[in-house]
VEXKOL-51817 format. One record per atom (N, C-alpha, C): x negated, y, z. Coordinates in steps of 0.05 Angstrom, whole numbers, padded with zeros to 5 digits, always signed. Layout:
BEGIN
XYZ/...
END
This chain:
BEGIN
-01070-00100-00431/-01057-00091-00391/-01045-00130-00397/-01042-00137-00368/-01022-00151-00363/-01001-00144-00341/-00978-00148-00342/-00954-00143-00337/-00930-00158-00334/-00911-00174-00309/-00895-00182-00318/-00866-00170-00313/-00851-00167-00341/-00834-00153-00343/-00806-00160-00321/-00804-00131-00317/-00776-00129-00302/-00758-00120-00309/-00753-00110-00334/-00737-00104-00355/-00729-00123-00377/-00719-00135-00395/-00730-00138-00433/-00708-00127-00451/-00708-00113-00463/-00697-00101-00481/-00694-00102-00505/-00681-00118-00528/-00688-00115-00548/-00689-00110-00573/-00692-00096-00595/-00675-00083-00613/-00693-00098-00648/-00671-00092-00655/-00659-00105-00688/-00681-00078-00700/-00685-00090-00720/-00706-00068-00735/-00695-00084-00762/-00667-00062-00779/-00659-00078-00805/-00681-00075-00822/-00679-00084-00842/-00706-00079-00874/-00691-00057-00888/-00663-00050-00885/-00648-00030-00901/-00645-00001-00890/-00663-00007-00865/-00663+00024-00848/-00666+00052-00867/-00666+00068-00855/-00676+00090-00881/-00701+00113-00867/-00709+00098-00841/-00732+00100-00833/-00749+00082-00825/-00776+00087-00826/-00801+00063-00825/-00796+00065-00790/-00805+00039-00778/-00805+00031-00747/-00824+00047-00740/-00850+00052-00748/-00868+00067-00736/-00863+00090-00739/-00847+00105-00750/-00838+00135-00753/-00825+00137-00725/-00806+00115-00726/-00786+00126-00703/-00800+00117-00671/-00817+00097-00673/-00826+00091-00648/-00859+00103-00647/-00869+00113-00670/-00896+00122-00666/-00901+00137-00640/-00875+00165-00632/-00882+00177-00614/-00886+00161-00593/-00873+00133-00581/-00869+00123-00556/-00887+00105-00562/-00904+00090-00575/-00925+00073-00580/-00950+00091-00579/-00956+00116-00579/-00979+00127-00582/-00981+00141-00545/-00958+00129-00529/-00953+00149-00504/-00986+00120-00487/-00989+00139-00471/-01008+00124-00447/-00998+00109-00430/-00969+00105-00426/-00952+00086-00414/-00946+00062-00426/-00953+00060-00454/-00941+00040-00468/-00961+00028-00481/-00962-00002-00478/-00977-00020-00492/-00967-00041-00508/-00980-00052-00529/-00976-00077-00550/-00989-00097-00519/-00971-00119-00527/-00977-00147-00507/-00985-00163-00533/-01014-00162-00525/-01034-00189-00539/-01019-00210-00541/-01004-00222-00535/-00990-00252-00534/-00974-00248-00559/-00959-00228-00566/-00937-00231-00580/-00947-00208-00594/-00942-00212-00611/-00945-00186-00635/-00910-00166-00640/-00901-00181-00636/-00871-00162-00634/-00863-00146-00606/-00877-00150-00580/-00874-00147-00563/-00881-00119-00546/-00877-00097-00545/-00885-00077-00540/-00883-00069-00500/-00904-00063-00487/-00892-00060-00447/-00899-00038-00451/-00879-00022-00433/-00884+00005-00420/-00882+00008-00392/-00889+00022-00375/-00896+00028-00350/-00867+00053-00347/-00845+00054-00330/-00824+00066-00336/-00814+00075-00301/-00817+00094-00292/-00803+00101-00275/-00768+00097-00268/-00762+00079-00255/-00739+00055-00253/-00735+00071-00227/-00714+00089-00211/-00705+00072-00179/-00724+00075-00165/-00742+00098-00169/-00763+00105-00141/-00784+00095-00149/-00794+00084-00175/-00818+00065-00181/-00828+00057-00199/-00843+00061-00209/-00855+00047-00240/-00847+00022-00244/-00839+00016-00262/-00828-00009-00270/-00839-00032-00296/-00845-00054-00304/-00846-00062-00332/-00838-00064-00344/-00822-00053-00364/-00807-00054-00390/-00810-00068-00417/-00800-00088-00426/-00821-00099-00447/-00791-00095-00468/-00801-00090-00490/-00783-00083-00518/-00790-00099-00544/-00783-00114-00554/-00785-00138-00567/-00773-00128-00590/-00786-00133-00605/-00770-00114-00633/-00767-00144-00650/-00740-00136-00660/-00732-00163-00676/-00721-00154-00704/-00721-00180-00727/-00713-00176-00745/-00686-00192-00749/-00664-00193-00762/-00644-00221-00761/-00650-00229-00769/-00668-00226-00798/-00676-00251-00814/-00695-00279-00797/-00709-00263-00773/-00720-00287-00754/-00708-00296-00731/-00686-00286-00725/-00667-00297-00715/-00654-00324-00715/-00654-00348-00711/-00636-00372-00702/-00611-00374-00695/
END
């Protein structure tokens, strides 16, 4: 699916977090309103009901080691 994000959220994933990212985000990622952006491997997009309508929200998963 291609959709331009109306809201972008950045989430940092730490190497020493006690739980794996897929365990925490798994229920969200398996939901039908959520999909991975085929052009960006670290981006998940979802349709979310906001202010009376569905909006495309982009969740970017980042690692502090990869940020400069």
